[in-house]
TORVEX-598945 format. One line per 5 residues: for each residue x, y, z of C-alpha. Coordinates in steps of 0.1 Angstrom, whole numbers. Layout:
BEGIN
X,Y,Z ~ ...
//
This chain:
BEGIN
0,0,1 ~ 27,25,9 ~ 48,15,-21 ~ 15,22,-42 ~ 10,57,-26
48,64,-31 ~ 45,55,-68 ~ 16,78,-73 ~ 35,107,-56 ~ 64,102,-80
41,101,-109 ~ 23,133,-97 ~ 56,150,-92 ~ 69,141,-126 ~ 37,154,-141
38,187,-123 ~ 75,192,-133 ~ 67,185,-168 ~ 39,209,-168 ~ 61,237,-152
86,229,-177 ~ 63,233,-207 ~ 48,265,-192 ~ 82,278,-187 ~ 93,271,-222
60,286,-235 ~ 68,320,-213 ~ 103,321,-225 ~ 92,318,-262 ~ 64,343,-257
90,368,-240 ~ 113,365,-269 ~ 86,371,-295 ~ 74,401,-276 ~ 109,414,-273
114,411,-310 ~ 81,427,-317 ~ 91,456,-295 ~ 125,459,-312 ~ 108,457,-347
80,483,-340 ~ 91,509,-314 ~ 116,536,-325 ~ 131,565,-309 ~ 152,588,-331
179,614,-324 ~ 164,647,-332 ~ 181,666,-362 ~ 193,703,-353 ~ 183,727,-379
210,737,-402 ~ 200,774,-397 ~ 183,787,-365 ~ 181,819,-349 ~ 162,839,-322
150,874,-332 ~ 175,873,-361 ~ 203,865,-338 ~ 221,830,-344 ~ 238,810,-319
274,799,-323 ~ 267,762,-330 ~ 304,756,-338 ~ 309,759,-299 ~ 304,723,-288
289,734,-255 ~ 264,757,-273 ~ 255,728,-297 ~ 249,704,-269 ~ 227,726,-249
206,732,-278 ~ 206,696,-286 ~ 193,689,-252 ~ 163,713,-255 ~ 153,700,-289
152,664,-275 ~ 133,675,-243 ~ 108,695,-261 ~ 102,671,-290 ~ 98,640,-267
77,659,-240 ~ 47,654,-264 ~ 18,661,-242 ~ 33,695,-232 ~ 43,703,-266
9,695,-284 ~ -9,716,-257 ~ 13,745,-266 ~ 2,743,-303 ~ -34,743,-292
-30,772,-270 ~ -9,791,-293 ~ -35,792,-318 ~ -58,810,-295 ~ -35,835,-278
-6,842,-305 ~ -31,863,-325 ~ -35,885,-293 ~ 1,888,-286 ~ 17,892,-321
2,925,-330 ~ 11,940,-296 ~ 48,929,-301 ~ 48,946,-335 ~ 33,978,-324
60,980,-297 ~ 89,971,-320 ~ 96,937,-304 ~ 106,908,-326 ~ 78,884,-332
98,856,-318 ~ 93,869,-282 ~ 58,852,-284 ~ 77,821,-276 ~ 90,837,-244
54,838,-230 ~ 50,801,-241 ~ 80,790,-222 ~ 74,812,-193 ~ 39,798,-185
27,775,-212 ~ 2,803,-221 ~ -16,798,-187 ~ -24,822,-159 ~ -1,805,-135
17,818,-102 ~ 53,807,-96 ~ 65,799,-60 ~ 83,834,-61 ~ 52,851,-71
57,857,-108 ~ 21,858,-124 ~ 3,855,-156 ~ 13,845,-191 ~ 44,866,-188
53,856,-154 ~ 55,893,-140 ~ 66,900,-105 ~ 46,925,-85 ~ 71,952,-84
81,948,-121 ~ 45,950,-130 ~ 38,982,-112 ~ 71,997,-125 ~ 59,992,-160
24,1005,-155 ~ 2,976,-145 ~ -25,980,-117 ~ -20,955,-92 ~ -43,956,-60
-66,934,-41 ~ -93,938,-66 ~ -74,941,-100 ~ -43,924,-112 ~ -34,933,-147
-7,906,-147 ~ -36,884,-156 ~ -48,908,-183 ~ -33,894,-215 ~ -31,926,-237
-20,948,-208 ~ 7,924,-194 ~ 20,920,-230 ~ 22,957,-231 ~ 43,958,-200
65,928,-212 ~ 73,948,-244 ~ 84,979,-223 ~ 107,958,-202 ~ 122,940,-233
127,972,-251 ~ 147,986,-219 ~ 167,955,-218 ~ 176,957,-255 ~ 186,993,-251
207,984,-221 ~ 224,951,-235 ~ 223,957,-272 ~ 209,924,-283 ~ 175,906,-281
191,874,-270 ~ 206,893,-240 ~ 172,909,-235 ~ 156,876,-233 ~ 183,862,-207
176,892,-186 ~ 138,886,-186 ~ 147,853,-168 ~ 173,866,-143 ~ 166,904,-143
188,930,-158 ~ 207,936,-126 ~ 218,901,-122 ~ 227,897,-159 ~ 248,930,-159
267,916,-128 ~ 275,884,-146 ~ 289,902,-175 ~ 310,924,-154 ~ 322,895,-132
330,873,-161 ~ 343,901,-183 ~ 320,888,-213 ~ 298,906,-236 ~ 272,880,-248
250,854,-235 ~ 268,823,-251 ~ 300,831,-233 ~ 283,834,-198 ~ 284,807,-170
249,814,-154 ~ 224,796,-131 ~ 210,765,-147 ~ 176,780,-155 ~ 190,809,-173
218,788,-188 ~ 188,768,-205 ~ 166,797,-212 ~ 174,809,-246 ~ 180,773,-258
144,766,-249 ~ 132,796,-269 ~ 153,783,-299 ~ 140,747,-297 ~ 103,759,-292
107,781,-321 ~ 120,754,-343 ~ 93,730,-333 ~ 65,753,-335 ~ 74,766,-369
78,730,-384 ~ 58,706,-363 ~ 57,678,-389 ~ 95,677,-391 ~ 94,668,-352
65,644,-354 ~ 36,665,-345 ~ 4,660,-364 ~ -29,678,-359 ~ -58,693,-378
-71,729,-376 ~ -101,716,-356 ~ -78,701,-330 ~ -65,735,-320 ~ -82,760,-296
-102,787,-315 ~ -94,823,-308 ~ -118,839,-282 ~ -146,859,-295 ~ -155,886,-272
-170,922,-270 ~ -158,947,-245 ~ -182,965,-221 ~ -169,997,-204 ~ -176,1002,-167
-165,1031,-144 ~ -186,1025,-113 ~ -188,1000,-85 ~ -200,965,-92 ~ -212,951,-59
-218,915,-72 ~ -202,901,-102 ~ -227,871,-100 ~ -255,894,-107 ~ -233,914,-134
-226,882,-151 ~ -263,871,-153 ~ -274,905,-166 ~ -250,897,-198 ~ -265,860,-198
-234,841,-186 ~ -223,825,-153 ~ -199,839,-127 ~ -173,812,-139 ~ -175,825,-175
-170,860,-165 ~ -140,851,-145 ~ -126,829,-173 ~ -126,859,-198 ~ -114,884,-172
-91,866,-147 ~ -76,901,-138 ~ -107,907,-118 ~ -97,891,-85 ~ -128,894,-63
-164,888,-66 ~ -169,925,-66 ~ -152,959,-76 ~ -153,988,-53 ~ -138,1011,-79
-137,1040,-56 ~ -116,1061,-81 ~ -141,1056,-108 ~ -115,1041,-132 ~ -125,1030,-165
-124,993,-172 ~ -130,971,-201 ~ -147,938,-193 ~ -147,910,-219 ~ -181,894,-227
-181,863,-249 ~ -198,866,-281 ~ -223,839,-289 ~ -236,828,-322
//
């Protein structure tokens, strides 16, 4: 009896071992097939650097190995951060038509629209340091360049007015440093900081400076984003016109009095409080005291 049970145990063990061996062989075969399929189907390519590239008409010295590799890094980061880059295309279609004519009217090169893009992704964000809006303007700088910044109104969130302020800064920086590349770098680290770096390192251009990591990458990000945005298909981005965000259609309503409740104001114009704030993010409260009777232009969406 014991021998019979023992024999059955041996048979069971052999059968189980055989089954495990067969399953293991099948798994190994499947893994090999999967690995081969992955290798055959999935490809990542090194991003080609454009033969000719410039920002505001000023070309980087790509013969300098360090300059070339810094640009190379930003071309790869922005090409393969696909979700972020595709959203940039979508938002740019909505907001560039607002920004471009303001830059032109102020004598600032059109390429500076990409500065707003890398600063905020064309969103009204606030940095840990307090820089605010599409152009990431600090409170003191905004006030210096004519923006109203109070508890009730913060024009850093006003696209047209903040773009005007950014243009004033950039023109001042260009007049101080002599190149648009340097003006762009100063936008990131401040005119004072950039000037100190130039003096300390006895340099006269951005590409010869050793700076903090953020400013060190800054102009190269502008160059990369410009190259990708101007030729999206060359970098693998495909979309239809209907995939992009349409420009806002609004009319402006002038007010120069107190508004006690924007909820009531919004309803009087056939929209929600949320919609009013979406089109007018510079209105920071649910009311507007307007004790000095300033004249403001409130954007109201036009519906067909």
